[in-house]
MARZADREN-77921 format. One record per residue (C-alpha): x, y, z. Coordinates in pm, whole numbers, plus 50000, padded with zeros to 5 digits. Layout:
<atoms>
<atom east="X" north="Y" up="Z"/>
...
</atoms>
This chain:
<atoms>
<atom east="28533" north="45900" up="09269"/>
<atom east="28607" north="45608" up="09041"/>
<atom east="28439" north="45276" up="09124"/>
<atom east="28730" north="45081" up="08978"/>
<atom east="28938" north="44912" up="09246"/>
<atom east="29311" north="44847" up="09237"/>
<atom east="29568" north="44617" up="09390"/>
<atom east="29939" north="44642" up="09459"/>
<atom east="30183" north="44352" up="09434"/>
<atom east="30528" north="44405" up="09579"/>
<atom east="30808" north="44170" up="09473"/>
<atom east="31126" north="44177" up="09683"/>
<atom east="31408" north="44027" up="09476"/>
<atom east="31779" north="43982" up="09532"/>
<atom east="31876" north="44325" up="09397"/>
<atom east="31563" north="44537" up="09416"/>
<atom east="31197" north="44568" up="09507"/>
<atom east="30926" north="44616" up="09245"/>
<atom east="30574" north="44748" up="09300"/>
<atom east="30301" north="44677" up="09045"/>
<atom east="29962" north="44850" up="09046"/>
<atom east="29690" north="44650" up="08870"/>
<atom east="29322" north="44683" up="08791"/>
<atom east="29141" north="44449" up="09029"/>
<atom east="28877" north="44357" up="08769"/>
<atom east="29100" north="44280" up="08471"/>
<atom east="29457" north="44244" up="08592"/>
<atom east="29561" north="44530" up="08362"/>
<atom east="29903" north="44652" up="08471"/>
<atom east="29861" north="45022" up="08535"/>
<atom east="30209" north="45122" up="08653"/>
<atom east="30520" north="44983" up="08817"/>
<atom east="30837" north="45108" up="08980"/>
<atom east="31165" north="44943" up="09075"/>
<atom east="31380" north="45051" up="09368"/>
<atom east="31731" north="44910" up="09393"/>
<atom east="31863" north="44834" up="09740"/>
<atom east="32113" north="45109" up="09814"/>
<atom east="32350" north="44923" up="10046"/>
<atom east="32337" north="44602" up="09846"/>
<atom east="32419" north="44798" up="09529"/>
<atom east="32733" north="44925" up="09702"/>
<atom east="32843" north="44570" up="09776"/>
<atom east="32809" north="44612" up="10152"/>
<atom east="32781" north="44326" up="10401"/>
<atom east="32836" north="44046" up="10148"/>
<atom east="33144" north="43843" up="10061"/>
<atom east="33101" north="43622" up="09755"/>
<atom east="33431" north="43445" up="09820"/>
<atom east="33286" north="43322" up="10151"/>
<atom east="32938" north="43260" up="10004"/>
<atom east="32805" north="43528" up="10240"/>
<atom east="32511" north="43737" up="10113"/>
<atom east="32324" north="43967" up="10352"/>
<atom east="32054" north="44234" up="10315"/>
<atom east="32025" north="44524" up="10557"/>
<atom east="31661" north="44566" up="10671"/>
<atom east="31678" north="44936" up="10583"/>
<atom east="31722" north="44838" up="10219"/>
<atom east="31386" north="44664" up="10233"/>
<atom east="31207" north="44947" up="10414"/>
<atom east="31345" north="45221" up="10193"/>
<atom east="31275" north="45032" up="09872"/>
<atom east="30925" north="44936" up="09990"/>
<atom east="30834" north="45302" up="10025"/>
<atom east="31016" north="45413" up="09711"/>
<atom east="30869" north="45156" up="09474"/>
<atom east="30507" north="45193" up="09590"/>
<atom east="30505" north="45573" up="09596"/>
<atom east="30696" north="45579" up="09268"/>
<atom east="30440" north="45360" up="09094"/>
<atom east="30146" north="45557" up="09232"/>
<atom east="30296" north="45890" up="09118"/>
<atom east="30257" north="45771" up="08759"/>
<atom east="29879" north="45740" up="08803"/>
<atom east="29588" north="45974" up="08881"/>
<atom east="29533" north="46038" up="09255"/>
<atom east="29205" north="45845" up="09259"/>
<atom east="29392" north="45521" up="09192"/>
<atom east="29571" north="45531" up="09527"/>
<atom east="29243" north="45613" up="09700"/>
<atom east="29088" north="45297" up="09554"/>
<atom east="29359" north="45044" up="09636"/>
<atom east="29190" north="44762" up="09828"/>
<atom east="29464" north="44504" up="09874"/>
<atom east="29840" north="44453" up="09891"/>
<atom east="30029" north="44127" up="09835"/>
<atom east="30397" north="44076" up="09914"/>
<atom east="30643" north="43815" up="09794"/>
<atom east="31013" north="43786" up="09876"/>
<atom east="31315" north="43567" up="09826"/>
<atom east="31359" north="43278" up="10066"/>
<atom east="31469" north="43132" up="10285"/>
<atom east="31584" north="43479" up="10404"/>
<atom east="31555" north="43492" up="10784"/>
<atom east="31673" north="43751" up="11037"/>
<atom east="31728" north="43758" up="11412"/>
<atom east="31477" north="43983" up="11593"/>
<atom east="31432" north="44113" up="11946"/>
<atom east="31121" north="44057" up="12157"/>
<atom east="30938" north="44333" up="11969"/>
<atom east="31014" north="44176" up="11634"/>
<atom east="31273" north="44438" up="11539"/>
<atom east="31558" north="44301" up="11326"/>
<atom east="31877" north="44336" up="11527"/>
<atom east="32047" north="44536" up="11250"/>
<atom east="31797" north="44817" up="11315"/>
<atom east="31942" north="44853" up="11665"/>
<atom east="32247" north="45077" up="11707"/>
<atom east="32460" north="44799" up="11851"/>
<atom east="32417" north="44579" up="11543"/>
<atom east="32362" north="44822" up="11255"/>
<atom east="32688" north="44724" up="11080"/>
<atom east="32690" north="44355" up="11177"/>
<atom east="32607" north="44129" up="10879"/>
<atom east="32506" north="43848" up="11116"/>
<atom east="32225" north="44070" up="11245"/>
<atom east="32087" north="44123" up="10894"/>
<atom east="31864" north="43919" up="10667"/>
<atom east="32051" north="43611" up="10543"/>
<atom east="31976" north="43607" up="10172"/>
<atom east="31847" north="43289" up="10008"/>
<atom east="32176" north="43224" up="09826"/>
<atom east="32396" north="43258" up="10134"/>
<atom east="32581" north="42926" up="10170"/>
<atom east="32772" north="42987" up="10493"/>
<atom east="32573" north="42711" up="10666"/>
<atom east="32686" north="42409" up="10465"/>
<atom east="32822" north="42236" up="10777"/>
<atom east="32499" north="42293" up="10969"/>
<atom east="32286" north="42157" up="10684"/>
<atom east="32499" north="41842" up="10674"/>
<atom east="32448" north="41796" up="11049"/>
<atom east="32072" north="41838" up="11015"/>
<atom east="32061" north="41576" up="10740"/>
<atom east="32274" north="41332" up="10935"/>
<atom east="32076" north="41369" up="11257"/>
<atom east="31741" north="41339" up="11081"/>
<atom east="31846" north="40999" up="10950"/>
<atom east="32017" north="40861" up="11258"/>
<atom east="31856" north="40994" up="11577"/>
<atom east="31587" north="40726" up="11587"/>
<atom east="31288" north="40960" up="11576"/>
<atom east="31091" north="41135" up="11302"/>
<atom east="31284" north="41224" up="10986"/>
<atom east="31189" north="41591" up="10978"/>
<atom east="31331" north="41628" up="10626"/>
<atom east="31087" north="41387" up="10465"/>
<atom east="30850" north="41659" up="10341"/>
<atom east="31152" north="41870" up="10236"/>
<atom east="31248" north="41623" up="09964"/>
<atom east="31457" north="41422" up="10211"/>
<atom east="31752" north="41664" up="10198"/>
<atom east="31791" north="41983" up="10401"/>
<atom east="31981" north="42270" up="10239"/>
<atom east="32224" north="42531" up="10365"/>
<atom east="31995" north="42785" up="10195"/>
<atom east="31722" north="42720" up="10451"/>
<atom east="31593" north="42846" up="10785"/>
<atom east="31738" north="42618" up="11055"/>
<atom east="32082" north="42578" up="10900"/>
<atom east="32124" north="42955" up="10875"/>
<atom east="32001" north="43019" up="11226"/>
<atom east="32231" north="42758" up="11378"/>
<atom east="32530" north="42893" up="11188"/>
<atom east="32476" north="43248" up="11316"/>
<atom east="32419" north="43129" up="11672"/>
<atom east="32751" north="42946" up="11658"/>
<atom east="32964" north="43221" up="11507"/>
<atom east="32827" north="43535" up="11676"/>
<atom east="32786" north="43537" up="12053"/>
<atom east="32642" north="43890" up="12065"/>
<atom east="32371" north="43812" up="11811"/>
<atom east="32299" north="43487" up="11993"/>
<atom east="32246" north="43673" up="12320"/>
<atom east="32022" north="43940" up="12165"/>
<atom east="31812" north="43720" up="11934"/>
<atom east="31470" north="43651" up="12087"/>
<atom east="31327" north="43493" up="11772"/>
<atom east="31380" north="43469" up="11395"/>
<atom east="31157" north="43588" up="11112"/>
<atom east="31150" north="43532" up="10735"/>
<atom east="31142" north="43850" up="10530"/>
<atom east="30818" north="43737" up="10362"/>
<atom east="30659" north="43743" up="10710"/>
<atom east="30831" north="44060" up="10829"/>
<atom east="30722" north="44296" up="10549"/>
<atom east="30345" north="44231" up="10594"/>
<atom east="30399" north="44252" up="10971"/>
<atom east="30562" north="44594" up="10935"/>
<atom east="30280" north="44720" up="10713"/>
<atom east="30014" north="44598" up="10957"/>
<atom east="30188" north="44680" up="11286"/>
<atom east="30204" north="44316" up="11395"/>
<atom east="30579" north="44257" up="11424"/>
<atom east="30558" north="44091" up="11766"/>
<atom east="30703" north="43741" up="11695"/>
<atom east="30423" north="43584" up="11899"/>
<atom east="30154" north="43766" up="11699"/>
<atom east="30265" north="43800" up="11337"/>
<atom east="30120" north="43550" up="11089"/>
<atom east="30382" north="43310" up="10954"/>
<atom east="30371" north="43197" up="10594"/>
<atom east="30274" north="42834" up="10531"/>
<atom east="30491" north="42854" up="10221"/>
<atom east="30808" north="42955" up="10407"/>
<atom east="30751" north="42736" up="10711"/>
<atom east="30666" north="42422" up="10518"/>
<atom east="30932" north="42439" up="10251"/>
<atom east="31225" north="42574" up="10454"/>
<atom east="31164" north="42525" up="10829"/>
<atom east="31051" north="42159" up="10842"/>
<atom east="30706" north="42266" up="10964"/>
<atom east="30432" north="42005" up="10919"/>
<atom east="30101" north="41921" up="11092"/>
<atom east="30208" north="41556" up="11122"/>
<atom east="30439" north="41644" up="11412"/>
<atom east="30253" north="41945" up="11544"/>
<atom east="30446" north="42218" up="11364"/>
<atom east="30822" north="42264" up="11388"/>
<atom east="31072" north="41988" up="11472"/>
<atom east="31061" north="41880" up="11836"/>
<atom east="31264" north="42040" up="12112"/>
<atom east="31438" north="41706" up="12161"/>
<atom east="31556" north="41699" up="11802"/>
<atom east="31668" north="42061" up="11799"/>
<atom east="31865" north="42043" up="12124"/>
<atom east="32021" north="41717" up="12013"/>
<atom east="32131" north="41903" up="11700"/>
<atom east="32287" north="42175" up="11918"/>
<atom east="32210" north="42291" up="12274"/>
<atom east="32228" north="42649" up="12143"/>
<atom east="31878" north="42592" up="12000"/>
<atom east="31727" north="42522" up="12342"/>
<atom east="31402" north="42712" up="12394"/>
<atom east="31396" north="42872" up="12050"/>
<atom east="31110" north="42655" up="11925"/>
<atom east="30876" north="42808" up="12184"/>
<atom east="30972" north="43158" up="12068"/>
<atom east="30893" north="43085" up="11702"/>
<atom east="30548" north="42964" up="11594"/>
<atom east="30305" north="42674" up="11576"/>
<atom east="30037" north="42800" up="11338"/>
<atom east="30096" north="42897" up="10976"/>
<atom east="29876" north="43073" up="10720"/>
<atom east="29815" north="43057" up="10348"/>
<atom east="29847" north="43374" up="10146"/>
<atom east="29477" north="43409" up="10067"/>
<atom east="29437" north="43522" up="10428"/>
<atom east="29491" north="43870" up="10567"/>
<atom east="29806" north="43936" up="10766"/>
<atom east="29625" north="44246" up="10889"/>
<atom east="29537" north="44595" up="10767"/>
<atom east="29759" north="44884" up="10666"/>
<atom east="29845" north="45104" up="10964"/>
<atom east="29788" north="45480" up="10974"/>
<atom east="30165" north="45537" up="10971"/>
<atom east="30230" north="45330" up="10660"/>
<atom east="29913" north="45459" up="10493"/>
<atom east="30053" north="45812" up="10521"/>
<atom east="30400" north="45708" up="10405"/>
<atom east="30263" north="45527" up="10100"/>
<atom east="29968" north="45753" up="10019"/>
<atom east="29716" north="45469" up="10056"/>
<atom east="29396" north="45426" up="10258"/>
<atom east="29447" north="45308" up="10615"/>
<atom east="29287" north="44969" up="10666"/>
<atom east="29382" north="44836" up="10324"/>
<atom east="29401" north="44456" up="10337"/>
<atom east="29755" north="44310" up="10342"/>
<atom east="29785" north="43943" up="10250"/>
<atom east="30006" north="43692" up="10430"/>
<atom east="30338" north="43684" up="10249"/>
<atom east="30504" north="43402" up="10056"/>
<atom east="30810" north="43330" up="09846"/>
<atom east="30849" north="43488" up="09504"/>
<atom east="30844" north="43165" up="09304"/>
<atom east="30520" north="43045" up="09463"/>
<atom east="30330" north="43368" up="09410"/>
<atom east="30491" north="43400" up="09069"/>
<atom east="30359" north="43058" up="08972"/>
<atom east="30009" north="43182" up="09051"/>
<atom east="30069" north="43497" up="08846"/>
<atom east="30187" north="43276" up="08559"/>
<atom east="29874" north="43064" up="08554"/>
<atom east="29970" north="42747" up="08740"/>
<atom east="29722" north="42461" up="08736"/>
<atom east="29754" north="42092" up="08813"/>
<atom east="29998" north="41911" up="08579"/>
<atom east="30170" north="42238" up="08481"/>
<atom east="30535" north="42297" up="08567"/>
<atom east="30602" north="42669" up="08612"/>
<atom east="30966" north="42772" up="08575"/>
<atom east="31067" north="43110" up="08714"/>
<atom east="31391" north="43166" up="08523"/>
<atom east="31632" north="43435" up="08634"/>
<atom east="31964" north="43436" up="08818"/>
<atom east="31849" north="43102" up="08958"/>
<atom east="31533" north="42903" up="08887"/>
<atom east="31243" north="42789" up="09094"/>
<atom east="31027" north="42515" up="08947"/>
<atom east="30680" north="42492" up="09099"/>
<atom east="30389" north="42252" up="09064"/>
<atom east="30058" north="42193" up="09240"/>
<atom east="29906" north="41850" up="09290"/>
<atom east="29571" north="41751" up="09433"/>
<atom east="29585" north="41574" up="09766"/>
<atom east="29397" north="41279" up="09617"/>
<atom east="29651" north="41232" up="09339"/>
<atom east="29957" north="41266" up="09563"/>
<atom east="29816" north="41059" up="09848"/>
<atom east="30088" north="40955" up="10090"/>
<atom east="30365" north="40979" up="09832"/>
<atom east="30685" north="41160" up="09923"/>
<atom east="30868" north="41322" up="09632"/>
<atom east="31235" north="41273" up="09713"/>
<atom east="31510" north="41514" up="09617"/>
<atom east="31301" north="41830" up="09575"/>
<atom east="31260" north="42139" up="09795"/>
<atom east="30948" north="42027" up="09970"/>
<atom east="30581" north="41943" up="09934"/>
<atom east="30350" north="42161" up="10138"/>
<atom east="29973" north="42175" up="10156"/>
<atom east="29865" north="42528" up="10056"/>
<atom east="30208" north="42673" up="09987"/>
<atom east="30107" north="42780" up="09636"/>
<atom east="29730" north="42740" up="09604"/>
<atom east="29523" north="42674" up="09918"/>
<atom east="29374" north="42325" up="09911"/>
<atom east="29645" north="42181" up="09686"/>
<atom east="29992" north="42050" up="09764"/>
<atom east="30269" north="42275" up="09637"/>
<atom east="30586" north="42110" up="09505"/>
<atom east="30904" north="42315" up="09473"/>
<atom east="31233" north="42243" up="09298"/>
<atom east="31492" north="42461" up="09128"/>
<atom east="31849" north="42538" up="09028"/>
<atom east="32083" north="42739" up="09250"/>
<atom east="32229" north="42914" up="08946"/>
<atom east="32084" north="42972" up="08599"/>
<atom east="32139" north="43324" up="08467"/>
<atom east="32421" north="43353" up="08722"/>
<atom east="32605" north="43084" up="08523"/>
<atom east="32600" north="43303" up="08214"/>
<atom east="32694" north="43610" up="08418"/>
<atom east="32998" north="43421" up="08549"/>
<atom east="33135" north="43376" up="08196"/>
<atom east="33058" north="43739" up="08114"/>
<atom east="33254" north="43856" up="08417"/>
<atom east="33548" north="43627" up="08334"/>
<atom east="33565" north="43771" up="07984"/>
<atom east="33526" north="44124" up="08118"/>
<atom east="33809" north="44093" up="08370"/>
<atom east="34092" north="44198" up="08138"/>
<atom east="33895" north="44499" up="08015"/>
<atom east="33831" north="44616" up="08371"/>
<atom east="34187" north="44546" up="08485"/>
<atom east="34343" north="44731" up="08192"/>
<atom east="34070" north="44984" up="08123"/>
<atom east="34227" north="45286" up="08289"/>
<atom east="34573" north="45193" up="08163"/>
<atom east="34464" north="45180" up="07798"/>
<atom east="34226" north="45474" up="07819"/>
<atom east="33887" north="45301" up="07836"/>
<atom east="33625" north="45513" up="08011"/>
<atom east="33382" north="45376" up="08269"/>
<atom east="33103" north="45446" up="08023"/>
<atom east="33272" north="45235" up="07756"/>
<atom east="33331" north="44952" up="08001"/>
<atom east="32966" north="44963" up="08104"/>
<atom east="32863" north="44945" up="07739"/>
<atom east="33089" north="44645" up="07679"/>
<atom east="32948" north="44474" up="07987"/>
<atom east="32591" north="44523" up="07865"/>
<atom east="32666" north="44371" up="07524"/>
<atom east="32881" north="44067" up="07606"/>
<atom east="32596" north="43825" up="07671"/>
<atom east="32405" north="43954" up="07371"/>
<atom east="32700" north="43885" up="07144"/>
<atom east="32776" north="43550" up="07305"/>
<atom east="32416" north="43446" up="07247"/>
<atom east="32428" north="43548" up="06881"/>
<atom east="32750" north="43358" up="06815"/>
<atom east="32663" north="43051" up="07024"/>
<atom east="32342" north="43009" up="06825"/>
<atom east="32553" north="42983" up="06508"/>
<atom east="32779" north="42709" up="06644"/>
<atom east="32735" north="42373" up="06475"/>
<atom east="32692" north="42131" up="06769"/>
<atom east="32907" north="41872" up="06587"/>
<atom east="33206" north="42110" up="06607"/>
<atom east="33215" north="42137" up="06985"/>
<atom east="33317" north="41878" up="07243"/>
<atom east="33248" north="42077" up="07559"/>
<atom east="33010" north="41953" up="07826"/>
<atom east="32950" north="42164" up="08138"/>
<atom east="32811" north="42098" up="08484"/>
<atom east="32591" north="42384" up="08600"/>
<atom east="32666" north="42360" up="08974"/>
<atom east="32856" north="42690" up="09001"/>
<atom east="32646" north="42779" up="09307"/>
<atom east="32593" north="42425" up="09427"/>
<atom east="32286" north="42218" up="09342"/>
<atom east="31938" north="42282" up="09471"/>
<atom east="31751" north="42001" up="09290"/>
<atom east="31757" north="41709" up="09250"/>
<atom east="31898" north="41640" up="09597"/>
<atom east="32034" north="41964" up="09742"/>
<atom east="32411" north="41973" up="09771"/>
<atom east="32574" north="42312" up="09815"/>
<atom east="32926" north="42164" up="09825"/>
<atom east="32915" north="42069" up="09457"/>
<atom east="33097" north="42291" up="09208"/>
<atom east="33071" north="42348" up="08836"/>
<atom east="33296" north="42197" up="08570"/>
<atom east="33387" north="42225" up="08203"/>
<atom east="33487" north="41900" up="08035"/>
<atom east="33615" north="41834" up="07685"/>
<atom east="33807" north="42158" up="07627"/>
<atom east="34037" north="42179" up="07325"/>
<atom east="34251" north="42451" up="07171"/>
<atom east="33959" north="42511" up="06941"/>
<atom east="33721" north="42591" up="07225"/>
<atom east="33628" north="42957" up="07203"/>
<atom east="33397" north="43181" up="07406"/>
<atom east="33080" north="43108" up="07203"/>
<atom east="33135" north="42733" up="07248"/>
<atom east="33187" north="42780" up="07621"/>
<atom east="32868" north="42981" up="07639"/>
<atom east="32674" north="42723" up="07440"/>
<atom east="32795" north="42448" up="07675"/>
<atom east="32681" north="42651" up="07978"/>
<atom east="32338" north="42712" up="07825"/>
<atom east="32305" north="42342" up="07751"/>
<atom east="32414" north="42258" up="08106"/>
<atom east="32148" north="42479" up="08263"/>
<atom east="31889" north="42314" up="08036"/>
<atom east="32017" north="41972" up="08141"/>
<atom east="31977" north="42079" up="08503"/>
<atom east="31616" north="42163" up="08424"/>
<atom east="31561" north="41824" up="08265"/>
<atom east="31705" north="41649" up="08571"/>
<atom east="31431" north="41818" up="08776"/>
<atom east="31159" north="41712" up="08532"/>
<atom east="31289" north="41356" up="08540"/>
<atom east="31289" north="41361" up="08922"/>
<atom east="30921" north="41457" up="08930"/>
<atom east="30826" north="41196" up="08671"/>
<atom east="31022" north="40923" up="08846"/>
<atom east="30804" north="40988" up="09149"/>
<atom east="30483" north="40963" up="08945"/>
<atom east="30409" north="41336" up="08915"/>
<atom east="30258" north="41399" up="08573"/>
<atom east="30377" north="41704" up="08376"/>
<atom east="30161" north="41800" up="08079"/>
<atom east="30286" north="42153" up="08010"/>
<atom east="30572" north="42388" up="08092"/>
<atom east="30518" north="42758" up="08163"/>
<atom east="30813" north="42997" up="08179"/>
<atom east="30845" north="43344" up="08326"/>
<atom east="31110" north="43573" up="08469"/>
<atom east="31392" north="43774" up="08316"/>
<atom east="31535" north="43514" up="08079"/>
<atom east="31225" north="43394" up="07888"/>
<atom east="31148" north="43746" up="07774"/>
<atom east="31492" north="43830" up="07638"/>
<atom east="31690" north="43524" up="07531"/>
<atom east="31533" north="43315" up="07257"/>
<atom east="31842" north="43093" up="07224"/>
<atom east="31827" north="42984" up="07588"/>
<atom east="31454" north="42915" up="07562"/>
<atom east="31484" north="42714" up="07240"/>
<atom east="31765" north="42502" up="07382"/>
<atom east="31555" north="42447" up="07696"/>
<atom east="31254" north="42334" up="07490"/>
<atom east="31475" north="42103" up="07281"/>
<atom east="31634" north="41948" up="07591"/>
<atom east="31301" north="41902" up="07772"/>
<atom east="31133" north="41774" up="07455"/>
<atom east="30825" north="41977" up="07547"/>
<atom east="30676" north="42309" up="07434"/>
<atom east="30745" north="42598" up="07670"/>
<atom east="30481" north="42874" up="07700"/>
<atom east="30613" north="43217" up="07796"/>
<atom east="30395" north="43430" up="08023"/>
<atom east="30303" north="43759" up="07855"/>
<atom east="30355" north="43973" up="08162"/>
<atom east="30716" north="44039" up="08252"/>
<atom east="30596" north="44110" up="08606"/>
<atom east="30410" north="43786" up="08675"/>
<atom east="30559" north="43751" up="09024"/>
<atom east="30425" north="44088" up="09140"/>
<atom east="30101" north="44010" up="08956"/>
<atom east="30066" north="43689" up="09155"/>
<atom east="30123" north="43884" up="09476"/>
<atom east="29848" north="44126" up="09369"/>
<atom east="29613" north="43830" up="09312"/>
<atom east="29663" north="43719" up="09670"/>
<atom east="29598" north="44077" up="09779"/>
<atom east="29269" north="44059" up="09590"/>
<atom east="29158" north="43740" up="09766"/>
<atom east="29266" north="43870" up="10107"/>
<atom east="29061" north="44185" up="10040"/>
<atom east="28753" north="43981" up="09953"/>
<atom east="28746" north="44084" up="09587"/>
<atom east="28759" north="43719" up="09480"/>
<atom east="28653" north="43408" up="09666"/>
<atom east="28968" north="43211" up="09588"/>
<atom east="29291" north="43211" up="09388"/>
<atom east="29142" north="43037" up="09085"/>
<atom east="28875" north="43307" up="09052"/>
<atom east="29143" north="43576" up="09075"/>
<atom east="29351" north="43401" up="08808"/>
<atom east="29052" north="43374" up="08573"/>
<atom east="29001" north="43750" up="08591"/>
<atom east="29359" north="43875" up="08606"/>
<atom east="29597" north="43648" up="08411"/>
<atom east="29798" north="43809" up="08130"/>
<atom east="29808" north="43508" up="07894"/>
<atom east="30110" north="43393" up="07695"/>
<atom east="30325" north="43580" up="07444"/>
<atom east="30512" north="43295" up="07275"/>
<atom east="30550" north="42919" up="07262"/>
<atom east="30887" north="42750" up="07201"/>
<atom east="30833" north="42413" up="07033"/>
<atom east="31109" north="42152" up="07047"/>
<atom east="31290" north="42051" up="06731"/>
<atom east="31275" north="41668" up="06711"/>
<atom east="31628" north="41626" up="06574"/>
<atom east="31778" north="41860" up="06833"/>
<atom east="31586" north="41681" up="07109"/>
<atom east="31729" north="41346" up="06997"/>
<atom east="32082" north="41484" up="06990"/>
<atom east="32040" north="41651" up="07328"/>
<atom east="31911" north="41331" up="07484"/>
<atom east="32247" north="41171" up="07399"/>
<atom east="32439" north="41470" up="07539"/>
<atom east="32220" north="41471" up="07849"/>
<atom east="32326" north="41114" up="07922"/>
<atom east="32689" north="41230" up="07907"/>
<atom east="32604" north="41519" up="08141"/>
<atom east="32463" north="41270" up="08392"/>
<atom east="32761" north="41037" up="08358"/>
<atom east="33013" north="41318" up="08402"/>
<atom east="32824" north="41449" up="08704"/>
<atom east="32826" north="41108" up="08867"/>
<atom east="33196" north="41059" up="08797"/>
<atom east="33306" north="41402" up="08922"/>
<atom east="33066" north="41470" up="09207"/>
<atom east="33288" north="41344" up="09489"/>
<atom east="33593" north="41522" up="09349"/>
<atom east="33408" north="41850" up="09300"/>
<atom east="33256" north="41827" up="09647"/>
<atom east="33598" north="41785" up="09803"/>
<atom east="33761" north="42082" up="09629"/>
</atoms>
């Protein structure tokens, strides 16, 4: 039997789950497999017009099994026999109502078709009202401001707002919900047989960044605060959790049942889960003073700061600062944009509408339409890169899915300003790319204004590996080089690193990184003249945003 040991990182995204098998000594990526969520792919349980996005728990369970077994089938049998650790990351905040056994309500017959009994995906914005109430109460009730470690602004994308919204709108779910669990906590609990809400290990990352958990006030917000927010929350705090755990710790060991389903050894270490961006930052090589940007449909921007450097400072307007949320022993800082690649996809879909509406009428096949869809952004990128910036007057605001950072505000909407009869699709696309880069710069400025030093930028995710135009514009706007992580699976790789530490292969995360990092494939250096020009345009972006914010919020 081979003495080489292996790890599995499982990355649960918005559309699919990916399993990555890596060599525990070198980080070499041996095999991977993606499993798309079947119900989600069919458009079930979500309503974009209402900002409702839900995942059925069966999608997670089915894809978990499919992606791990699929990856292992590509490798010799001895690899599976020598897997020593599993790490899991997910989107977040993505909570679900569970019964007293920790079973998501949608897995019960009574609720199997009820979206309110399913996981509430990170980008679900049905709880805007509840988030506003949390923010108002935190500032006015006369007690602790429980948002102060959350950047001072609570978002509709987060734990308490989503829970309160569901409790208000669905009496049956309210009556059946014993507790609530983040998906990053539930998957490791399923694998280890510890789904009991009173037993399962809750992620420090999820609790600190999204649930207002902090040691300063003994865990979650007080019962007094929560019941003042709404009496429907009475007693829930006691059915949630007090302790939280960093992801270098074991959530437990793989059960016999799941060992047989996955073809892995029973007793394999399973790490405490965390959010994708935080584990991805580790897989991308995060260190102090490095800003790691996970760039896909949205972005998450992650940093780590030593406790000595940060001291008692509170970084306002971000998505939280949490001790141990990224690397144990350091304070993790999170920011991000609610839409990045989704902004580009919006324009693609607008341009595609006439083709889809008229396709059958004019004889276009589904295959042809699919081919057109796959090429629109490629062509837009090519043509936008050719546009002379002096020939376009368009400035865009990138808030098509609200704003996450700086200062979360899900009621904001996007805008296009400066349109003329000469504005064509490539110029629109260029303006949207510039807007998403400006949104990134606003985050960098927010960190720096609070005294957080940024010496380098590291990029990973779907966009850095396939769109050079977007990355060059981003580097020009930031005025800093951007290093692109070599691995296109850095998030799953980061999860595998935590699996390695939980299994005892490495003593800490830094040791795992030293052995397993993939390095960098490319560096985008800013063009000085473009950076100067973009600084002027960025000022206009800020001015337009300030002028239009109230109007856009009220629409």
